[in-house]
Phi, psi and omega in degrees: 000130180250149178232154176244144179288135179294147176293130180303142181290140177296129180298155180287157177297150174283141177283090187294323185298333183247015179259125186300330184254017174231009181224174179061226183289345179267352184305136184300147175253119184262343183280139171247124187225162171228117184226129177260163173051064180290154178293134182231129170259126189090204184225126173288128182303138182293338184269006182258114182225123179161193181226138171257121177247135180223138182250165176175159179293132185203090185304130179295324176229162180305126187288159177239155176083277180207166177214110181249109180278136001260021183288330183254167175111133178289161184272135168233128180255130179249136177233125173249113181263129184237134177183142179055036176077008181238166182222143181225148188230142173213145174221147179212145168290148167274114189267088173285170175302329180291318178296317180297318179295321180289327176294323176295323182278338182077018180197167176291139177245319180272141178267185177294156184299329185280354182281329185079002179274136174227150182286158181270169178295329178298330184268322187233001182089164186293330184290327183257351181300135177077006180268161173257159181297134172276139193228070177278059194239017187260313190214171176225132186224137173244127180203134174052042177083358178258133170253116192239129169271116191267141176253173175271110176058047179203172178286145180279174172249135178273137182243154173285118183299330183283309187253355183067015175292152181278127179266297182184165168296147187222126176265008175053058174062028177093347181294332178250033182301325179259006181111184182207155166299156174287349185235061171294160181240139177257124177278112182296336182283323184252342185079002180284145169255124183246138185216165169227170175205138175252148177224170187273356179225164183306138013272009173073322186213131178226165173222158183206166182223136174244131180285169180296344176272001179089359181267152181288124175264330173220120177288171179308121187239125181299142172270109183292142176099005178255121188242012178202158183280125181236148172275126179224109190276323190224171180217166170237159184223134171240180178296333183255329193231151156268131181249118179237130173262112179268083180283155189277053172257105194253137171284127183231096183295319182297323178296319180295319182293337179261015175098002180268192181274145177295327181253128183238134180269122182238075184297336180296342180279343183070183178248136175249136181248125179256125170254104186260111180299131180292343177274003178090008180288180182297142180288139173259132181247140176229130178266143181216169175291162181296140177202171174230140179228120170274313192221142174257149173272307183185169175211157178204156179274146171237076187297130178083359181271129175071301182244168182299325181274353185081164180251172177236127178258130183230127173252131185201169173263120182257127176255149176293326174192164180279101191303324183288345187234018180209147178250101185238156184291332181252145177300147177292145178224158183221162176203155173284125188233144169250124177247135173253115183259131178249101183293332180287320182266348181069037184240160175226134175236122186247143177225131175283132182262111178080188184246357180293140183237158179054050177258166177203182177053056180289135178223150174233179170294114185298342177291346182256007177303137184078357181233163180302142180229159180239349182236132172227136173246143177225170174247142181216184178247141181262007178092017178284177186277349186280332184083359181282153169292122189224013181212146175256132180246132184242118187253115176265100186286334179287319181273345182072032182236162171219143178232165186224143172233129179247113184279354187073030182207162171287129190241149182254188182303135176283157176224139179271129185235102178288135174253175182292325179246327183225166178246160188216157167253149176220158177194149170277146174214158180228128178290129184285344181277307184250001179061023173280142182253150183221158168242127184256135175247118183242144176289130182296332181283337180209064186292332181291348178288349179102173189287140167286328179214140173239113183264121178279124180281147183287339176223165176291131176262110184300150173305130186224211188242259196245154181215181182216142172265124181248103181299146177296142179286000000 
């Protein structure tokens, strides 16, 4: 007698109205539009020419099963093109095979990643049966003629730079054969794109390099000394090193299979910092107390300083622990931190920069990556009742000061925008009263003075993740 396994039941819809990351400023935007000559209050500087592209989770259809932000959600890329004092807007979904199948069905088919549910061949065909949703929804990167929508620990999707249409998944000439971090770094001095990737089985962690011509200079190379799968979201880069903070957020398959969380916080393990020489030399390790890091601002070498090998300075946002993945008695808190790493002595010295607390999304002028910088911008909370990020903090590291601008709206990650004569900061924001979205242009020399220009977006731009400023050629 033979038996067949029953088809798993389709998960129930997610209650979007009561989900913090599917309602309010996070509510999905389903419209795709192209609008020229946007309404502007103030004046867009004449010397600012380029495009701001921003990616983020945005479910194509109402999700089923569960929705864990930012792990779930289809990718939508927004582009604001600025030039000659005017602004133009376009947005498009990144159309993975999962999005295309759901568009044919007119509803969500894949559930959240934490559910373990996958569709059957009867529903999606043999090629997609048993697959999980592809999620190129974290970041957007342009390098060597490729415009890439970046995923978390997976291969990106290549987009058409003109229309933002989806071209195909891209392994970048083999450098991303096993996937990539959502936050690869481009060295402005060499034109190289450097990346890492974590996986759930040995060798657990690799790094790779793509040359300015788009060809692989170093294929995925194991990081020796890593013996378990860890989540590592971002990296820093100097002229000499890849800097990785191996915080103790561990993938635990057995815990998930027994009903627990896939990610487990193990503070007793502490944090290990890897300084990986870009020339392929031996890795330098530094041990530190437990911490969590989502994002780095920048890093640079100080050759000959303090020790014979020189030190490495790293600016990043340090969290006490990853609040979404750990149950601790005290709320998680964060601050902008500068760490000086001494690879010869194996030491770390940390200093909190300024007094702003619970900040995130640190950014610098991308032209200064791998080199000393004096300006960092972050997003923070001003203590309102909504819990939204609602203020931009500007840290002048040379003067030792920080200033704040509060737009009266939920605000997103800042971006540094160099102009022909002056430089600027920009960010998307959404008014909590009428849900209208805006893009703010601030003078880099005095951003706390408020916007030089406020561009009204033609549709609401959902709160999202990371973006890039692409100067006009």
